[in-house]
C-alpha positions, 0 to 999 in steps of 0.5 A: 908938520907943517914946511915939511916936504918930502918924496919918498918911493918905496916897494915893499915885497913880501911872502906868504908864509914858507912861501906857499902860493895861497893867494888864489887869482879870484880873491887877488884883487880884493886883497890889492885893495885892502891892502891899498884901504890900510895904506891910505888909511895910514896916509900913505898914496898907493901907487902900485899892487900887484904880485904872484900866488906866493908874495906880494909887491906893493908900491907907495909914496910914504909921508914920513909921519909913521915908520916903515917897519910900523906900516907894513906891521898894520899892512900885514897884520890887518890883510892877514886877519881880513883874509882869515875872517874872510875865510879864503884859505883853508887853515890859518892864513900868515905872511912870512915875517919881514919884508924887502923895501926899496926906494925909487925916485920919481923917474923910476915910477913908470918903470916898477909900475911895468915891473910890478903889473908884468910878475906872471910874465917875469915869474915864468924865467925867474922863480921868487927867491931868485928874483928877491936876492936879486933885488937884495944884491942889486940895491947893495943890501947886505943878507945872510942867505940862511935867514932869508925866507926861513921856514917856520919851525 
């Protein structure tokens, strides 16, 4: 689209199904690179990836040619398929349904990048569910606690 100029920075957070710690240190960097490729192949700009064995954070510049839900569907489906094809976990790997997405201005990006890079340090003090709910509250996102990280039945 000519004459369309945007600056949209999105921080997405999503968990491994049932928040099981399946993302191993031995292959997490490969996973981050693979997800970076998905984001870039969809025309967006990856700024940072990181996380813990049970969840991931991605920060990217979003191009307005695609919906956020479409992009997250592709990221989760394609990365799950890659993990399963590589047989990186026993059984079948899947991401939890849903995700959190939060927008930031350009002036806040360095702080968000530092936050993502310091996940291990941060999670010594706060568990993932508490972190996620804190994000929802800080951004004024209405939610129903019974649906936040509902276990697969």
